[in-house]
C-alpha positions in Angstrom: -64.3 -205.1 -109.9 -67.2 -207.3 -108.8 -64.8 -210.0 -107.8 -62.8 -207.5 -105.7 -65.9 -206.4 -103.9 -66.8 -210.0 -103.2 -63.4 -210.8 -101.8 -63.6 -207.7 -99.6 -67.0 -208.7 -98.3 -65.7 -212.2 -97.7 -62.8 -211.0 -95.6 -65.1 -208.6 -93.7 -67.4 -211.6 -92.9 -64.4 -213.8 -91.9 -62.8 -211.1 -89.6 -66.2 -210.2 -88.2 -66.9 -213.9 -87.5 -63.6 -214.3 -85.8 -64.2 -211.2 -83.6 -67.7 -212.4 -82.7 -66.3 -215.8 -81.7 -63.6 -214.1 -79.7 -66.1 -211.9 -78.0 -68.4 -214.9 -77.1 -65.4 -216.8 -75.8 -64.3 -213.9 -73.6 -67.8 -213.5 -72.2 -68.1 -217.2 -71.5 -64.7 -217.3 -69.9 -65.4 -214.2 -67.9 -68.6 -215.8 -66.5 -66.7 -219.0 -65.7 -64.0 -217.0 -64.0 -66.5 -215.1 -61.9 -68.2 -218.3 -60.8 -64.8 -219.9 -60.0 -63.7 -216.8 -57.9 -67.0 -217.1 -55.9 -66.4 -220.8 -55.3 -62.8 -220.1 -54.3 -63.9 -217.6 -51.7 -66.3 -220.2 -50.3 -63.4 -222.7 -50.3 -61.2 -220.3 -48.4 -63.8 -219.9 -45.7 -63.7 -223.6 -45.0 -60.1 -223.4 -43.7 -61.3 -221.4 -40.7 -58.1 -219.3 -40.8 -57.3 -217.1 -37.9 -55.8 -213.6 -37.9 -53.3 -212.3 -35.4 -52.1 -208.7 -34.9 -48.3 -208.5 -35.0 -46.2 -205.5 -34.3 -46.3 -204.3 -38.0 -49.8 -205.5 -39.0 -51.9 -208.6 -39.5 -51.0 -212.2 -40.4 -53.5 -214.9 -41.3 -52.8 -218.5 -40.6 -54.3 -222.0 -40.1 -53.5 -223.8 -36.9 -54.5 -227.4 -36.6 -53.4 -230.8 -35.2 -51.2 -231.9 -32.3 -47.6 -233.0 -31.8 -44.4 -231.6 -33.2 -44.9 -228.4 -35.1 -44.5 -228.0 -38.8 -44.4 -224.4 -40.0 -45.4 -224.5 -43.6 -43.9 -221.9 -45.9 -45.8 -221.7 -49.1 -44.7 -220.7 -52.6 -45.9 -218.1 -55.2 -49.6 -217.7 -55.7 -50.1 -219.2 -52.3 -51.6 -218.3 -49.0 -52.7 -220.1 -45.9 -54.6 -222.5 -48.1 -51.6 -223.6 -50.1 -49.5 -223.8 -47.0 -52.0 -226.1 -45.3 -52.8 -228.2 -48.3 -49.0 -229.0 -48.7 -49.0 -230.4 -45.2 -52.5 -231.8 -44.8 -51.4 -235.4 -45.1 -49.3 -234.9 -42.0 -52.0 -233.2 -39.9 -52.9 -236.4 -38.0 -49.3 -236.6 -36.6 -48.2 -233.0 -36.3 -49.4 -229.6 -35.4 -49.5 -227.6 -38.6 -49.0 -223.8 -38.6 -49.8 -222.6 -42.1 -49.5 -218.8 -42.4 -50.0 -216.6 -45.4 -46.7 -215.0 -46.3 -46.4 -211.2 -46.8 -49.0 -209.9 -49.2 -51.0 -213.1 -49.5 -54.6 -213.7 -48.2 -54.8 -211.4 -45.2 -51.2 -210.9 -44.3 -49.5 -207.5 -44.2 -45.9 -206.6 -45.2 -43.2 -205.7 -42.8 -40.7 -203.2 -44.2 -39.5 -204.2 -47.7 -40.8 -207.7 -47.3 -37.4 -209.4 -47.6 -37.0 -213.1 -46.6 -35.2 -211.9 -43.5 -38.2 -209.7 -42.5 -40.6 -212.6 -43.3 -38.5 -214.9 -41.0 -38.7 -212.2 -38.3 -42.5 -212.1 -38.7 -42.7 -215.9 -38.3 -40.8 -215.7 -35.1 -43.2 -213.1 -33.8 -46.1 -215.4 -34.7 -44.5 -218.3 -33.0 -44.0 -216.2 -29.9 -47.7 -215.2 -29.9 -48.6 -218.9 -30.2 -46.0 -219.8 -27.5 -44.2 -222.2 -29.8 -40.5 -222.6 -29.2 -39.2 -224.7 -32.0 -40.5 -225.9 -35.4 -39.8 -228.0 -38.4 -39.9 -225.7 -41.5 -41.4 -227.2 -44.6 -41.0 -224.9 -47.6 -42.2 -225.2 -51.2 -41.0 -223.3 -54.2 -40.5 -219.6 -53.6 -40.9 -220.3 -49.8 -37.5 -221.9 -49.8 -35.6 -218.6 -49.5 -37.7 -217.6 -46.5 -37.3 -221.0 -44.8 -33.5 -221.1 -45.4 -33.2 -217.5 -44.1 -35.2 -218.5 -41.0 -33.0 -221.5 -40.3 -29.8 -219.3 -40.7 -31.1 -216.4 -38.6 -32.9 -218.5 -35.9 -31.3 -221.9 -35.6 -32.4 -222.1 -32.0 -36.0 -222.0 -33.2 -35.5 -224.7 -35.9 -35.7 -228.4 -35.4 -35.3 -229.3 -39.0 -35.6 -228.0 -42.6 -37.7 -229.7 -45.2 -37.3 -228.3 -48.7 -40.0 -229.5 -51.1 -39.4 -228.7 -54.7 -37.9 -225.5 -53.3 -35.8 -222.7 -54.4 -32.2 -223.6 -53.5 -29.0 -221.6 -52.8 -26.5 -221.1 -55.6 -23.3 -223.1 -55.7 -21.3 -220.0 -56.6 -22.0 -216.3 -56.6 -23.9 -215.4 -59.8 -22.3 -212.7 -62.0 -25.7 -211.2 -62.8 -29.3 -211.8 -62.0 -32.7 -210.4 -63.2 -34.4 -207.6 -61.4 -37.7 -209.4 -61.5 -38.4 -213.1 -61.5 -42.0 -213.9 -61.8 -45.2 -213.1 -63.7 -45.6 -209.4 -64.7 -48.0 -207.5 -62.4 -50.5 -206.8 -65.2 -51.1 -210.6 -65.5 -51.7 -211.0 -61.8 -55.5 -210.7 -61.9 -58.2 -213.3 -61.9 -59.3 -213.1 -65.5 -55.9 -213.0 -67.1 -54.6 -216.0 -65.2 -57.9 -217.9 -65.8 -57.4 -217.3 -69.6 -53.8 -218.5 -69.3 -54.6 -221.7 -67.4 -54.8 -223.9 -70.5 -51.0 -223.1 -71.0 -50.1 -224.3 -67.5 -49.2 -227.8 -68.7 -46.7 -226.9 -71.4 -45.2 -224.0 -69.5 -45.1 -225.2 -65.9 -46.0 -228.9 -66.1 -49.2 -228.3 -64.1 -52.7 -229.2 -65.0 -55.0 -226.3 -66.0 -57.2 -227.1 -63.0 -54.4 -225.7 -60.8 -55.9 -222.3 -61.4 -58.7 -223.1 -59.0 -56.2 -223.3 -56.1 -54.7 -220.0 -57.2 -58.0 -218.0 -57.2 -58.7 -215.4 -56.1 -55.5 -214.0 -57.7 -56.5 -210.5 -56.8 -56.1 -211.2 -53.1 -52.6 -212.7 -53.8 -51.2 -210.1 -56.2 -49.2 -208.1 -53.7 -47.5 -211.3 -52.5 -46.8 -212.5 -56.1 -45.2 -209.2 -57.1 -43.2 -209.2 -53.8 -41.9 -212.7 -54.5 -41.0 -211.8 -58.1 -39.2 -208.6 -57.1 -37.6 -209.6 -53.7 -38.1 -213.2 -52.4 -37.1 -215.1 -55.6 -33.9 -212.9 -56.0 -32.6 -212.8 -52.5 -30.3 -215.8 -52.6 -28.7 -214.3 -55.7 -28.5 -210.7 -54.5 -27.3 -211.7 -51.1 -25.3 -214.8 -52.0 -22.7 -214.1 -49.3 -25.4 -214.1 -46.5 -26.6 -217.6 -47.4 -23.8 -219.6 -45.7 -25.8 -222.8 -45.6 -22.6 -224.7 -44.8 -22.9 -223.3 -41.3 -26.3 -224.9 -40.7 -26.2 -227.6 -38.1 -29.8 -228.5 -38.3 -30.9 -231.6 -40.3 -32.3 -230.9 -43.8 -34.6 -233.1 -45.9 -34.6 -232.2 -49.6 -37.3 -233.6 -51.9 -37.4 -233.0 -55.6 -38.7 -234.4 -58.9 -36.5 -234.6 -61.9 -39.2 -233.3 -64.3 -39.9 -230.2 -62.2 -40.3 -227.3 -64.8 -40.2 -224.5 -62.2 -37.4 -225.4 -59.8 -34.6 -226.9 -61.8 -33.7 -230.4 -60.5 -30.1 -230.1 -61.7 -29.6 -226.9 -59.6 -30.9 -228.8 -56.6 -28.7 -231.7 -57.2 -25.7 -229.4 -57.3 -26.8 -227.4 -54.2 -27.5 -230.3 -51.8 -23.8 -230.8 -50.9 -23.7 -227.3 -49.4 -25.9 -228.5 -46.6 -23.8 -230.3 -43.9 -26.5 -232.6 -42.6 -28.9 -233.5 -45.5 -31.1 -236.3 -46.8 -32.0 -236.1 -50.5 -35.1 -237.9 -51.8 -35.7 -237.6 -55.5 -38.4 -238.8 -57.9 -38.4 -239.5 -61.6 -41.7 -237.7 -62.0 -44.4 -235.7 -60.2 -43.5 -232.2 -61.5 -43.3 -229.2 -59.3 -46.3 -230.4 -57.2 -44.8 -233.9 -56.8 -48.1 -235.4 -57.9 -48.6 -239.1 -57.1 -46.0 -239.3 -54.3 -48.0 -238.3 -51.3 -47.5 -241.6 -49.3 -43.8 -241.7 -50.1 -43.3 -238.1 -49.0 -45.3 -238.7 -45.8 -43.1 -241.6 -44.9 -39.9 -239.7 -45.7 -41.1 -236.8 -43.5 -42.1 -239.1 -40.7 -38.7 -241.0 -40.8 -36.9 -237.6 -40.9 -38.6 -236.2 -37.8 -38.3 -239.4 -35.8 -34.6 -239.5 -36.4 -34.0 -236.1 -34.8 
């Protein structure tokens, strides 16, 4: 009987100790998260983003540089910051227009927020800025929007640059999910901050990537929209993505070890584009880490050939 009481007490102490450690860990992480969110807001202020009133609402964007215009179409968990950072190495040679897509960092949503509606909003932004034609540079989930823009507005498109991007299917899928992205309940600052140590094994990204995603709370609407609409559009509307009809030049850049946009799918899809250049890397992951100079040269060569 005494031994049973001792065992019971021991387990109470063990469980209590674990719960105490967990509570301390959550408090520490919560404090770190709050500090990081504050720093992220300060970082966003440094971009000097502008806001324009379009027919349906507001769109925030960065506009910097001179020369041929690159319209940067960011991926999931993005915004004008991610859109600009993707192209900042080109800013000395091009004018970079880097908007927040629907639901991200100060941008409202037109209608259902489909890629076609996002493309329409971009045209309205370009009209406001008196820009006739652009190179579209799209990353990840932004690929659907950029491809849709090129199909719907070829007269406004100088070229298409797909950078570890979503790609059209090679045949119509028999089925597809109704949601392709993180669940809405995880799209908050603290949950994603806690998950960041898992970024490497799951996505091939360093845990520090979380600092470019904060504040998640101001990107949530866009993330959910991407997961429920943008990421699924090329499957749902396969017959409307006739990329074989594209006459504009297309530069496709991808890494073989990308864990988010499957390289094999890209390799199969490139032949659907009539006028394409394909640049691949053995490594670099979804963010193409370590290949900045090579990508800059490839983009420069691509635009000069047009």
